[in-house]
N, C-alpha and C positions, 0 to 999 in steps of 0.2 A: 971754139964754142965756149968760152965766156959764162962760167952760173955765175947767177947777180943779187940781184937781195929775195928775202922771199916777200912774195904776193898772199899769198894764203897758206890757211892752213886748215882740212879737212878734216873728217874723223879717221881716215886709213892715208892719209896723204900731204904731203906738202906742196908745191907749184910754187920753184923760182924763175925771175923772169935770168936772162939772157941778154947777150949785147945784139943781139937779134932781136928784134920787136916785135918780130912773129915768131917766132919758136922761144918756147920754156920747157925748163928741167924741170917733171915728176919725180919726189920720191914719192915711196913706196914705205911703210909703216907698221910695222907689228898691229899694233896700237886695235880693239878691237873693239866694236859696238853692237847694239841693239833695242830695240824694243824702243827707237829713237830713244836712244844714246842716256837712259836708264841704269840698263845694262851694260859696265866697262871690264875689260879684264884686256890680255896679252896674248897672238896664240903665236910662240916664237918659229921664225923661218915663214912667218906668213909677207910678210913685203915683198921679202924674195922671191915667192912664187909666185904671189901674183902677179907681179911685175912682167918675169920671161916667161907666164904659162900669157898674160894677155899678150904681147907682145909675139907670139908662137902663132897665138890665135888670129890678130890682128893681120897679118904679114900672110897665111891663108885665106882672111874673106877676101885680101888688098889682090890677092890671086888671080882671085873671082870675082872681081868687077866692084866691091864695095869700096868707096872711097870712104878711110881713114884718118886720123892726127895722127900716130904713130910716124917719127923719123927715125930715130935711127936709139938704141939699147947702147944705152949709156956703163954701163957696169946692174950689177946683180938684184942691187935696190933703185938703179934712175933710168931714167929714155926724154930722150927726147921729142918734146915730140907741136905740134902745129901750133900755138895762141887761136884758138875758139871764143866765141861764145854763143859758151853754151842756151840751146834753145830749151826752157826752160815745162818742160815735161817728160816726167821713166814715162818711159815705154817697159810695160813686160809681155813678154809672152811666154802660155803657156802649150804645156801637150797632154798634160797631168792633175788633174787635180789636186793640190797638195798648197801651203801653207794657210797666208788669206783668203783668198778665193777660198776652201771646204770651209774654213769656220764661218764667213762671212756667207755663205749657200746653205749653211747645213748639210753641206755632203760627204761621205768621207774620203779620202789620200787617199793617190791610188786611180782615180777612174781613169779614162785615157782616150781623150777628146776624139772623135770624126776629124775637129779639124784645131791645129791652134786660135789659140784662142787671147786676143791682141789688150790690153789692158793703157789704157794713157792715165797720170796720175798727176795734178797741180804739181809740180817737184815747191817745193815752199816746207823749211821743217818746222815752222811757226801756226802749221797751218794740219799738218801730218800728214802731207804730201795727199789732201781727195784727192778721191776714183774721179772722173769728170773728160764729157764726151767728145766730141770733132765742132762742134755748134759752141759749149762752150770758152774747148782752146779759142777759136778763135772771135768770140764777147770777151774774152777775157785779153785780147790782143798779145799768145802766146805761140805763136805762129799759122801761116797764113793754111786757105787749106788746100791748099796744094804740098806745100811744102809737110803740110798732116799725113799726105795720102802719098807720097813724099814717104817720107820716111813710116810709114804701115810695107811700104812697098819691102822698102829696106831686112826691113822686123824681121820680116818671111822669107827675106832671101835668107836670110845670117840664118833663121833660125834654120831652116832646109840642110845651110852645108852645116855648118855646129851640128845637129847630129847626125849624119854621117861623117861627120868628124868622128864624134867621141863615141860614134857604133860598135868602131870599126877598133875603137878602147878599151868598148865592153860597158863602157859608162851610159847612161840611160839622159835624154835634158831633160827633165822634168819642169825649170822655165827659166826662163832669165829676165833681168831688167837689162838696161840700154838707155848711153843720155848720147842723144849725136849735140856739133857742136857748130856753126856755120863760120868758114874763116875768113877774115878782111879783102874778099875781095865774095864773098858773098854764100860760098859754095858749102855745101848741107855733106859732113862725113859726121863717118861713125866715134866718139869720143871716149873719155872716161876708161874700160875695166872689161875684160871680161877675163870672170876666176872662180873658185870660189865663192866669197864671197857674194857676187851678184844673182848665183844662178844655185842652181840647186842643180844636184849631182848621182844616181841613186847610182849603186852596183847590179848592170843587167842580169846576171844568174841573182842575187842574195839581196836587193834594192836595199846595201846595207846606205848608208849615207854619209856622201862624200864629198861635205861642204860645209856650210856655216853653220845651216841649223844642229849641227856639235853644241856648237856654242849653244846657241842661243835654247836650245832644250835638254842641256846641261846631259848629251849624253856620254861625255868621256869621250878618249882618241881624237882628239880634236885636232893636236899635230898631227896624229898618223895620217887618217882623213888629207890633212894636205900635200903632204909626203907622200901618199896613195895615187892621189892626180897631181903631182906629176908626175911620177914615175910612169902615169897609165901613158903625160899625152906630153913632155919631154923625152920620157922613157933612161928616167934615170935618178 
């Protein structure tokens, strides 16, 4: 597989073309941003940890019937994935109140929900990713009702599988963001990443935050939290 021109650079990743039009290479960066890019920094080693943790968890999900864009891990920071057209919906699954949910509804963090909460937001940086419901998404032609139903079903399946895997590692899955994409033949697959950047991980015993909130909230020990998640999930 030949790596070719850079196609895109986002906040946390670069995407490169290859000699196969159906495959791209994702390269993970150490750059960190928060609050719509207003806060910027670097988390040393984050790119490698996020890349390898994402691939590890996506392989697990694939083994349980969840289709993903993953093809092959190429190095610590680079992975070959199927080229997809991202559905412009951010899918947030919440098991416990935290972050925007807590501030938006004026409730404390740490409330364990009876059932997972699935939220959709419009993936649009200029509009700050506003929340929307199924009707909004259909009206804006972001996705069809069938696609939304399938995305919701997959998101809940992913939640159950991730919760079980993380529980074994002594980690509580508080909430997380997913993105889905469509391949050239229209197959809906899980894309993007599953990492301390996109999930809230709390130590099951102490409640210590083991994710990007340490960067967002200036809690210190950011690199240590990512390294600890690597140890617990990848065993190293």
